[in-house]
C-alpha positions as CSV (number, residue, x, y, z in Angstrom):
1,M,-13.3,102.5,23.0
2,T,-12.6,99.0,23.7
3,S,-10.2,97.0,21.6
4,G,-11.3,93.8,19.6
5,C,-8.7,91.4,21.1
6,A,-10.2,88.1,22.1
7,S,-8.9,86.2,25.2
8,T,-9.4,82.5,26.2
9,P,-11.7,81.7,29.3
10,G,-8.4,81.5,31.1
11,G,-7.4,85.2,30.4
12,V,-4.3,84.1,28.0
13,R,-4.8,85.8,24.7
14,P,-4.7,83.4,21.7
15,P,-1.7,83.7,19.3
16,D,-1.9,86.3,16.3
17,V,-2.0,85.3,12.7
18,P,1.4,86.9,11.5
19,A,0.9,90.2,9.7
20,A,3.7,89.9,7.5
21,E,3.5,87.8,4.4
22,R,7.2,86.2,5.1
23,A,6.1,85.2,8.6
24,G,2.9,84.0,7.3
25,D,4.6,81.9,4.7
26,D,7.1,80.4,7.4
27,L,4.0,79.4,9.6
28,L,2.3,77.7,6.6
29,K,5.4,75.7,5.9
30,S,6.2,74.7,9.2
31,A,2.5,73.5,9.8
32,Q,2.4,71.6,6.6
33,H,6.1,70.1,7.2
34,T,4.5,69.1,10.8
35,L,1.4,67.5,9.2
36,V,3.2,65.8,6.7
37,T,5.9,64.3,9.3
38,R,2.8,62.9,11.3
39,C,1.3,61.5,8.1
40,L,4.4,59.4,7.2
41,Q,5.2,58.4,10.7
42,D,1.6,56.9,10.7
43,R,2.8,54.8,7.8
44,G,5.9,53.9,9.3
45,L,7.9,56.2,7.1
46,T,10.1,59.2,7.4
47,L,11.3,62.3,5.1
48,E,14.7,60.6,5.2
49,R,15.7,59.3,1.9
50,K,15.6,55.5,1.6
51,A,18.5,53.2,1.1
52,S,16.9,51.3,-1.7
53,A,14.9,52.3,-4.8
54,A,12.0,50.5,-3.8
55,E,11.9,52.0,-0.4
56,D,12.4,55.6,-2.0
57,R,9.5,54.7,-4.3
58,R,7.2,53.9,-1.6
59,L,8.2,57.3,0.2
60,Q,7.5,59.2,-2.8
61,A,4.1,57.5,-3.5
62,A,3.0,58.1,0.4
63,L,4.4,61.6,0.2
64,F,3.1,62.9,-3.2
65,G,0.5,60.2,-4.1
66,S,0.2,57.7,-6.9
67,G,-1.7,56.9,-9.9
68,P,-3.2,59.4,-12.3
69,S,-3.3,63.0,-11.1
70,E,-6.8,63.9,-10.1
71,L,-6.0,67.7,-10.4
72,S,-5.2,69.5,-13.4
73,L,-5.1,73.0,-14.6
74,T,-4.0,74.4,-18.0
75,L,-2.5,77.9,-17.5
76,P,-3.2,80.9,-20.3
77,T,0.6,80.2,-20.8
78,G,-0.2,76.9,-22.3
79,H,1.6,75.0,-19.4
80,T,-0.3,72.4,-17.5
81,V,0.1,71.7,-13.6
82,T,-1.2,68.6,-12.1
83,A,-1.4,67.2,-8.6
84,H,-2.5,64.2,-6.7
85,T,-5.3,64.1,-4.1
86,D,-3.7,61.3,-2.2
87,G,-0.8,61.1,-0.3
88,C,0.6,63.1,2.9
89,L,1.1,66.3,1.3
90,A,-2.2,66.6,0.0
91,D,-3.7,65.5,3.3
92,A,-1.6,68.1,5.0
93,R,-3.2,70.7,2.4
94,R,-6.8,69.5,3.3
95,T,-6.0,70.1,6.9
96,L,-4.9,73.6,6.3
97,Y,-7.0,74.8,3.3
98,G,-10.1,72.6,3.7
99,D,-11.8,69.8,1.8
100,D,-12.3,71.8,-1.4
101,E,-8.9,70.6,-2.9
102,R,-9.8,71.8,-6.5
103,S,-10.7,75.6,-5.2
104,W,-7.1,75.9,-3.4
105,F,-5.2,74.0,-6.3
106,T,-6.8,76.5,-9.1
107,A,-6.2,79.5,-6.8
108,E,-2.6,78.6,-5.7
109,V,-1.4,77.9,-9.4
110,T,-3.1,80.7,-10.7
111,V,-1.5,83.2,-8.3
112,N,1.9,81.5,-8.6
113,N,1.9,82.1,-12.3
114,L,0.6,85.5,-12.6
115,R,4.1,86.8,-13.3
116,A,4.6,84.2,-16.1
117,E,1.2,85.0,-17.7
118,A,2.2,88.7,-17.8
119,G,5.4,87.5,-19.5
120,A,3.5,85.7,-22.0
121,R,1.5,88.7,-22.9
122,M,4.7,90.7,-23.1
123,N,6.2,88.4,-25.6
124,E,3.1,89.2,-27.9
125,D,3.4,93.1,-27.4
126,P,4.4,94.8,-30.8
127,D,6.8,97.1,-29.0
128,F,8.5,94.5,-27.1
129,Q,8.5,92.1,-30.2
130,E,10.3,95.2,-32.4
131,A,12.8,95.7,-29.5
132,L,13.8,92.1,-29.1
133,A,14.0,91.8,-32.8
134,R,16.5,94.4,-33.1
135,R,18.6,93.4,-30.3
136,N,18.7,89.8,-31.5
137,R,19.6,91.1,-35.1
138,C,22.4,93.2,-33.4
139,T,23.9,90.2,-31.3
140,A,23.6,87.8,-34.2
141,A,26.0,89.9,-36.3
142,A,28.7,89.3,-33.5
143,R,31.1,92.0,-34.8
144,T,33.1,94.2,-32.3
145,A,32.3,97.3,-34.0
146,A,28.5,96.7,-33.2
147,A,29.1,96.2,-29.4
148,E,28.1,99.8,-28.8
149,R,25.0,99.7,-30.9
150,C,23.9,96.4,-29.2
151,A,24.4,97.7,-26.1
152,R,22.0,100.5,-26.7
153,E,19.4,97.9,-28.1
154,E,19.8,95.8,-25.1
155,A,19.2,99.1,-23.1
156,E,16.1,99.9,-25.0
157,L,14.8,96.3,-24.6
158,A,15.2,96.6,-20.9
159,E,13.3,100.0,-21.0
160,V,10.3,98.5,-22.8
161,R,10.3,95.4,-20.6
162,S,10.5,97.7,-17.4
163,R,7.5,99.6,-18.9
164,L,5.4,96.9,-20.0
165,E,5.8,94.5,-16.9
166,P,3.9,96.5,-14.1
167,E,1.0,97.4,-16.7
168,L,0.6,93.9,-17.8
169,L,0.9,92.2,-14.2
170,A,-1.8,94.7,-12.9
171,E,-4.0,93.7,-16.0
172,V,-3.4,90.0,-15.3
173,R,-4.2,90.7,-11.5
174,T,-7.6,92.2,-12.6
175,L,-8.5,89.4,-14.8
176,R,-7.8,86.8,-12.3
177,D,-9.4,88.6,-9.3
178,K,-11.5,85.7,-8.6
179,E,-8.7,83.3,-8.3
180,L,-6.7,86.1,-5.9
181,T,-9.8,86.8,-3.8
182,A,-10.1,82.6,-3.2
183,Y,-6.5,82.5,-2.5
184,R,-6.5,85.3,0.0
185,Q,-9.4,83.8,1.9
186,L,-8.3,80.3,1.9
187,R,-4.7,81.3,2.9
188,N,-6.2,83.3,5.7
189,R,-8.1,80.4,7.2
190,A,-5.1,78.3,6.6
191,L,-3.0,80.8,8.9
192,H,-5.4,80.3,11.7
193,R,-5.4,76.6,11.4
194,A,-1.8,76.6,11.2
195,L,-1.6,78.3,14.8
196,D,-3.3,74.9,16.1
197,V,-0.6,72.8,14.4
198,V,2.7,74.9,15.3
199,P,3.2,75.9,18.7
200,A,2.8,79.4,19.2
201,R,6.2,81.4,19.3
202,S,7.2,84.0,21.7
Protein backbone atom coordinates (compact mmCIF):
# COMPACT_ATOMS: atom_id res chain seq x y z
CA MET A 1 0.00 0.00 0.00
CA THR A 2 1.49 3.32 -1.03
CA SER A 3 1.40 6.41 1.13
CA GLY A 4 -0.62 9.46 0.21
CA CYS A 5 2.24 11.94 0.46
CA ALA A 6 2.30 14.33 -2.46
CA SER A 7 5.42 15.77 -4.05
CA THR A 8 6.13 18.73 -6.23
CA PRO A 9 7.28 18.10 -9.84
CA GLY A 10 10.86 18.57 -8.67
CA GLY A 11 10.51 15.75 -6.18
CA VAL A 12 10.46 18.04 -3.13
CA ARG A 13 7.75 17.18 -0.64
CA PRO A 14 5.63 20.23 0.21
CA PRO A 15 5.66 21.40 3.84
CA ASP A 16 3.06 19.85 6.08
CA VAL A 17 0.45 21.71 8.07
CA PRO A 18 1.43 21.45 11.76
CA ALA A 19 -0.44 18.71 13.57
CA ALA A 20 -0.17 20.30 17.02
CA GLU A 21 -2.68 23.06 17.74
CA ARG A 22 -0.06 25.31 19.35
CA ALA A 23 2.23 24.98 16.33
CA GLY A 24 -0.71 25.77 14.04
CA ASP A 25 -1.54 28.84 16.09
CA ASP A 26 2.08 29.99 15.86
CA LEU A 27 2.06 29.51 12.08
CA LEU A 28 -1.14 31.51 11.67
CA LYS A 29 0.15 34.32 13.92
CA SER A 30 3.40 34.46 11.99
CA ALA A 31 1.62 34.54 8.64
CA GLN A 32 -0.80 37.23 9.83
CA HIS A 33 2.08 39.33 11.17
CA THR A 34 3.91 39.01 7.84
CA LEU A 35 0.83 40.02 5.85
CA VAL A 36 0.06 42.96 8.13
CA THR A 37 3.65 44.18 7.93
CA ARG A 38 3.58 44.05 4.12
CA CYS A 39 0.25 45.88 4.00
CA LEU A 40 1.50 48.66 6.26
CA GLN A 41 4.71 48.98 4.27
CA ASP A 42 2.61 49.50 1.13
CA ARG A 43 1.05 52.45 2.96
CA GLY A 44 4.39 53.80 4.12
CA LEU A 45 3.89 52.65 7.70
CA THR A 46 5.42 50.22 10.19
CA LEU A 47 4.11 48.59 13.36
CA GLU A 48 6.34 50.82 15.47
CA ARG A 49 4.43 53.25 17.64
CA LYS A 50 4.49 56.75 16.22
CA ALA A 51 5.99 59.83 17.86
CA SER A 52 2.95 62.06 17.53
CA ALA A 53 -0.70 61.40 18.34
CA ALA A 54 -1.72 62.18 14.76
CA GLU A 55 0.78 59.68 13.35
CA ASP A 56 -0.32 57.05 15.84
CA ARG A 57 -3.98 57.56 14.90
CA ARG A 58 -3.03 57.08 11.25
CA LEU A 59 -1.28 53.82 12.15
CA GLN A 60 -4.22 52.57 14.20
CA ALA A 61 -6.67 53.37 11.38
CA ALA A 62 -4.46 51.64 8.81
CA LEU A 63 -4.08 48.62 11.07
CA PHE A 64 -7.56 48.15 12.51
CA GLY A 65 -9.77 50.11 10.11
CA SER A 66 -11.86 53.20 10.70
CA GLY A 67 -15.44 54.39 10.73
CA PRO A 68 -18.41 52.29 11.89
CA SER A 69 -17.72 48.60 12.49
CA GLU A 70 -19.04 46.49 9.63
CA LEU A 71 -19.09 43.23 11.60
CA SER A 72 -20.99 42.73 14.84
CA LEU A 73 -22.04 39.71 16.88
CA THR A 74 -23.99 39.70 20.14
CA LEU A 75 -23.13 36.63 22.16
CA PRO A 76 -25.53 34.65 24.39
CA THR A 77 -23.73 36.27 27.33
CA GLY A 78 -25.06 39.64 26.15
CA HIS A 79 -21.61 40.92 25.17
CA THR A 80 -21.30 42.39 21.67
CA VAL A 81 -18.09 42.00 19.65
CA THR A 82 -17.40 44.24 16.64
CA ALA A 83 -14.75 44.44 13.93
CA HIS A 84 -13.90 46.39 10.80
CA THR A 85 -13.54 44.97 7.30
CA ASP A 86 -11.00 47.59 6.23
CA GLY A 87 -7.48 47.96 7.52
CA CYS A 88 -4.42 45.76 7.20
CA LEU A 89 -5.52 43.29 9.87
CA ALA A 90 -8.77 42.59 8.00
CA ASP A 91 -6.85 42.34 4.75
CA ALA A 92 -4.51 39.73 6.25
CA ARG A 93 -7.43 37.71 7.56
CA ARG A 94 -9.09 37.76 4.14
CA THR A 95 -5.91 36.35 2.63
CA LEU A 96 -5.82 33.55 5.18
CA TYR A 97 -9.49 32.77 5.81
CA GLY A 98 -11.17 33.83 2.58
CA ASP A 99 -13.46 36.60 1.40
CA ASP A 100 -16.46 35.59 3.51
CA GLU A 101 -15.35 37.66 6.48
CA ARG A 102 -18.65 37.35 8.32
CA SER A 103 -18.42 33.54 8.41
CA TRP A 104 -14.94 33.59 9.91
CA PHE A 105 -15.78 36.43 12.31
CA THR A 106 -18.89 34.61 13.57
CA ALA A 107 -17.08 31.29 13.92
CA GLU A 108 -13.99 32.71 15.62
CA VAL A 109 -15.86 34.93 18.08
CA THR A 110 -18.27 32.12 18.98
CA VAL A 111 -15.51 29.56 19.52
CA ASN A 112 -13.39 31.99 21.55
CA ASN A 113 -16.33 32.60 23.88
CA LEU A 114 -17.59 29.05 24.44
CA ARG A 115 -16.17 28.97 27.96
CA ALA A 116 -17.74 32.34 28.78
CA GLU A 117 -21.11 31.06 27.52
CA ALA A 118 -20.74 27.95 29.68
CA GLY A 119 -19.87 30.22 32.62
CA ALA A 120 -23.03 32.26 32.07
CA ARG A 121 -25.08 29.07 32.12
CA MET A 122 -23.37 28.01 35.32
CA ASN A 123 -24.35 31.27 36.99
CA GLU A 124 -27.99 30.36 36.32
CA ASP A 125 -27.71 26.82 37.73
CA PRO A 126 -29.64 26.41 41.03
CA ASP A 127 -26.94 24.27 42.66
CA PHE A 128 -24.26 26.83 41.82
CA GLN A 129 -26.41 29.75 42.94
CA GLU A 130 -27.12 28.05 46.27
CA ALA A 131 -23.45 27.20 46.90
CA LEU A 132 -22.40 30.71 45.90
CA ALA A 133 -24.98 32.30 48.19
CA ARG A 134 -23.80 30.18 51.16
CA ARG A 135 -20.19 31.15 50.52
CA ASN A 136 -21.07 34.83 50.17
CA ARG A 137 -23.12 34.87 53.38
CA CYS A 138 -20.25 33.30 55.24
CA THR A 139 -17.56 35.65 53.95
CA ALA A 140 -19.82 38.69 54.51
CA ALA A 141 -19.92 37.85 58.23
CA ALA A 142 -16.12 38.30 58.34
CA ARG A 143 -15.69 36.65 61.74
CA THR A 144 -12.55 34.72 62.61
CA ALA A 145 -14.60 31.99 64.22
CA ALA A 146 -16.35 31.42 60.88
CA ALA A 147 -13.12 30.93 58.93
CA GLU A 148 -13.27 27.13 59.06
CA ARG A 149 -16.91 27.06 58.02
CA CYS A 150 -16.22 29.52 55.20
CA ALA A 151 -13.39 27.30 53.97
CA ARG A 152 -15.89 24.43 53.75
CA GLU A 153 -18.34 26.62 51.87
CA GLU A 154 -15.56 27.67 49.47
CA ALA A 155 -14.62 24.02 48.91
CA GLU A 156 -18.23 23.09 48.23
CA LEU A 157 -18.54 25.94 45.73
CA ALA A 158 -15.37 24.76 43.99
CA GLU A 159 -16.75 21.20 43.86
CA VAL A 160 -19.99 22.38 42.26
CA ARG A 161 -18.03 24.46 39.75
CA SER A 162 -15.71 21.59 38.81
CA ARG A 163 -18.72 19.30 38.34
CA LEU A 164 -20.73 21.72 36.24
CA GLU A 165 -17.99 23.20 34.03
CA PRO A 166 -17.32 20.15 31.80
CA GLU A 167 -21.02 19.34 31.53
CA LEU A 168 -21.99 22.85 30.51
CA LEU A 169 -19.04 23.28 28.15
CA ALA A 170 -19.99 20.03 26.38
CA GLU A 171 -23.58 21.28 26.16
CA VAL A 172 -22.49 24.59 24.67
CA ARG A 173 -20.16 22.90 22.18
CA THR A 174 -23.08 20.75 21.00
CA LEU A 175 -25.29 23.82 20.60
CA ARG A 176 -22.57 25.65 18.64
CA ASP A 177 -21.58 22.67 16.48
CA LYS A 178 -22.26 24.61 13.27
CA GLU A 179 -19.86 27.39 14.26
CA LEU A 180 -17.27 24.88 15.51
CA THR A 181 -17.37 23.00 12.21
CA ALA A 182 -16.99 26.22 10.22
CA TYR A 183 -14.12 27.28 12.49
CA ARG A 184 -12.22 24.03 11.95
CA GLN A 185 -12.72 24.12 8.18
CA LEU A 186 -11.70 27.75 7.79
CA ARG A 187 -8.74 27.36 10.13
CA ASN A 188 -7.49 24.33 8.21
CA ARG A 189 -7.66 26.25 4.92
CA ALA A 190 -5.86 29.16 6.54
CA LEU A 191 -3.06 26.87 7.71
CA HIS A 192 -2.42 25.74 4.13
CA ARG A 193 -2.47 29.36 2.91
CA ALA A 194 -0.14 30.38 5.73
CA LEU A 195 2.48 27.97 4.41
CA ASP A 196 2.60 30.09 1.25
CA VAL A 197 3.24 33.21 3.33
CA VAL A 198 5.72 31.97 5.91
CA PRO A 199 8.88 30.22 4.67
CA ALA A 200 8.94 26.50 5.45
CA ARG A 201 10.79 25.61 8.63
CA SER A 202 13.00 22.58 9.04
